[in-house]
N, C-alpha and C positions, 0 to 999 in steps of 0.2 A: 508649624515647626519650620525654622528657616532651612533653605535649601543648601547643602554643603557644597564646597568647591569640587569634591570628587563626583557628586551627583551632576553638577553642571557640565562637567567635562566627560561624562561616561562615553558618549559616542566619539569623542575625539580620541580617547584612550584606545578605541577599537580602529582608529584610523579611518573613521567615517566622517565625511564632511558635513556641514550644516544642510546643504542642499540634498546630500543623500538621506539624511534621517528625515527630512521633510518629505522626500519621495517615498519613503517607507511608510509614513502616515498617509500619504495620498493613495498608495495601493491598497492599504488596509481599509480606508474609507470607501474606495471605489468598489471594492470586493463586497463590502457590507451592504451598500445601497443596491448593487445589482442583485445580490442575493435576496434581499427583501423584496425587490420587485418581482423576481422569480416566483416567490411564494405568492404574491398577490396574483400574478397571472394564472397560477394553478387553482387558487381558490375561486377565481372568476371563470374557471373551466375553459381557458384558452389553451392550456397546455396539459399533457396527461401526468407528468410526473416531475418532481423536484427533489434533490437531496442537498442538504444545506451545508455551508462551510462556516456558518456564523459561530463565533467563538475561536476559530482556528486561525484567524487572520495573522496574528503576531508569529505564530510558529511558521507559517508558510512564507510570509514576506521576509522574515529574518533569514530563513533558509535560502531563499532565491537570491538574496543579495550577496551570498558568499560563493555563488557560482558564476562561471563564464557563460553568459547567455549565448545560445547558439553553438557552443563548443562542447560543453558538458552535457551529458544525457540525463534526462528525467523521465522516470517511469511512475507516474502519479497514480492516486486512486481517486475514486469519485468524489471525494470531499475536498479536492485541491483547487478550488476556484481561484483563491488569492494567489496561490503558487503560480498557476499558469498565466494569470493576468500580469503578474510581475515579470515573468519570463518573455512576455511579448504578445500573448494572445489578446485579442480585443473583446470588449463588450458585445460588439456585433457578432464576432466569431461564436461566443458562447450562447448568445440569444438564438442564432441559427440552429445550433444544436438542440436547444431547448424546444423550439418549435417543430424540429424535424424537417427543416427546409433542404431543398435541393443543393445549396451551396454551403451546407454545414461543412466546415473545413476538417473537422475531426473524422467524419466518416461518410459524408455525402448522405446523412439521415439513415444510414444502416445500423448505427449503434443507438442505444438509448442515451438520453442526455447524461452529461458529465462523464462521458468516456473520452477524455480530452486527448488530442493528438495534433502535432504540427511537425511536419518532416524538417522544414527549414530550421526550426527552433530545437529540434532533437527532443520533442516530447513524444513518447511512445504511448499509444493507446492501450488500454488494459481491457480485460475481459470482465464480464459480470460476475463469475465465480470469485469469491473472496480469496485474496492472497496470491492469485496466479501471477501477478506482476512481480513478485518477489524472486522466485527463481529465475525468471526471465531477466531481471536486472543483473543477476549473477552471471547469466550467460553473456550479457553485454560486457560486463567487467572482465569476463575471460577473454573476450574478443580484444578489448582495449589492452589487456596485458600482452596478448599475442602480437598486436601490432607495435607495441613499445611506445605508445604515445602517453602523454600525461593527462588525458581526459579522465573524468570521474563520471560515475553514475549514481544518482540518488533515486531510491525508491521509497514511496510512502505508504502507510497502511495504519489502520486502527489497531488498538491493542486486541480486539477480537480476532483479527487475522492472525495473531501469533499462536492461536489454538489449532491453526491448520498445519498439516504436514509440509506444505510448500515453504513456510517460514523456516522450519528447522533444516530442511534440505538446502535451502538457499544459503543460510548462514554457515552450515557445515561446509559447503563447497567454496564459499568465499574465503572462510578461515583456512582451509587446507591450502589454497593457492594464493593467499594473500591478494585477493582481488581488490581494484579501487572501487569499492562499492560503499556508499553510506546508507544504511538502513534506518530510515526515519519513522519511528512509531509515534503517531499523533494520538496519544492516550487521553481520550475524552470521557473516560470512567465507564462507558456503556457500549457493549456490542448489541446494537439495537435495544432490546429491553433487558439484557443481562448485565448486572453490575461487575465490575472488574474482580471482585472477591469470589465470583462464580466462574470466572474464566480461566484463572491461573492460580496455582498453589504458592507462588512466590509473590512478594510485595511489589516488585517493580519488574517490568518487561527488561529493563537494562541489566537485571541480575543474571540473565540468562547468556550474556555475552561472553563470559569467561569459558563457558563450555565450548565455545567455538573458536577460541583463541584471539579474541579481539576486545577492544575497550568497550565498556557499556557506560554511556554518560546520560545522566538525568538533567533535565534542564527545564526552567519555568517556562512553559509554552505560551504564557500570556505576556511574556516580555520579549519583544522583537529584538532588542539589543542583545540580551542573553542568548537568545536563539541564534542570532548572527554569529556570536562568539563560538558557540559550540560547533555550529556547521563550518565556519571558517577553519577551525582547528582540525576537524575531521577531514575536510577537503585537502588541506595542506598536507596531512598525514598520508592520504591516498596518493596524492601526487608524488610524494617522496618515495613511493613504492613500499610503504609500510603496512599496507593492507586495509581491510574494511573497519568500519565503526558502527556500532549500534547506538543511535541516539533515541532517547525516550523524552518526548516533549509532553509534560503534564498540562493538560488544558481541560476544556469542558465545552459541551455543545448545549446551549440553553434552549434549543428548539428540538422538536421530535427528530428521530432518526432520519425520516424522510416524509414526503407529503402523505404517505399512506399509514403513518404510525401515530398512536396516541400515547404520548409519553406520561400522561397522567395515571396511566394504570400501573406504572412501575417506579415512580419517583415522586416525591412530595414537592409542592410548590415552594415550601421554604427552602429546600435544597437548591432549587433553580435560582431563586431570588438572591440567595447568598452568593452564588457564583457570578450572577450578573453584576455584583459590586467589583468583581475582578476583570471586568470587560476589558480586553486587550486595547481596543480603540480608546477608551477612556483613560487607560494607564498611559498610552503613548501621548494623547493629547495633554494630559497632566504634566508629563515630563517636558514636553515642548513648550508649554506655557510657562513653567517654572524657570526655564533657562532663557526665556525671552525670545524664542524662535516663532512663537505663535500667540496670536491674540484673538479676541472674539470676531473681529472683522475678517481676519484671514480664515478663520474656521468657517464662516458663512460663505466665503469665496470659494473655499474647497467644496462645501455642500452644493453650492449653486452649480459648479463645474461638474461634479459628480452626477446631479440630477439631469443635467443637460445630455451627458453622454449616455446615461441609462435610458432616458426618454428616446434619444436617437436610436439606440440599439434595439429598444422595444418595437418602435415603429418600423424600423428597417426590417427586422425579422418577421413581423406580423404581415407585411406586404410582399415578402419575398416569395419566389416560386416555390411551389411544392414539386417534389420529385415526381416524374411521370410513373405510372404503374410498372412499366417494363424495367425500370431501374432497380426494382427489387431484386432481380437475378444478377445484377452487375457485381463484379468482384466477389462473387460467391463460389462459382464453379470455374475450374480451369477449362481451357479450350480443349474439346474432344476432337482428336484427329479422326479423319474420315478413313475407314479401312477399304 
């Protein structure tokens, strides 16, 4: 089918340049290739644990492009690899965390992998218990409103996290005080092994927004441009002082929940293969090819560049220093004054 004029200019209608939409594709691809390498390192017993962001790339990159990097606050969850890369963390940063090395910028190897943090980039680390970052993000939003700035805070979580009390308390607080918070639910259909139909009695996470006095927006999480549109609108609303938004990005994880999970026990291969046809990177590549911004030679150039960066990060982290044993107690206990 011939490409329409509207399709050709979709990103221009969003005030995104050709360079920006190509950069979106680059970060999606880089995140995917880094993620795949991290799986390999686990299977080769070089690292202890990996939790994947495969399938979420369009959701996260589209969201990141609507933010002011280093100005707005982001409180991610463990699956937000593409988000933090787009915001400025590097493959080396991520690999250092995966290997638990001394110079891991997120925690100095105190946290398990994928607990991303970067003070300069205003990325706030999360805790392992599910959904604890959500009320903390509302707390940041309250501080922003108290200071009177136009910063916003975005926090991310899976749809399984919405079954936690933290989610409801956070939205209630943000709704009452009209806080500049965007709650981004990356709905990948499964909370570990439990399908969404067993997680909540409503069809959509976004349906819950009205109970807390905020808009609920559903977006195709496999379309980076639609994700950008939805996040941009939510960010603009927050900056105007109009309060929070609950965004629900519908997507899918075609891989197990984590390196310790066997997804064959709870979903069919037919279901997984059907979703793979909606792969966000393939969809973005198709769009860019149709409008003449990308061809096969350029695709291979991007692939080669991504491989070089992933190889570099892998080798760098593998050979980096381990933390000394005594570092285990650093930044855990406060200084005890002598009596």
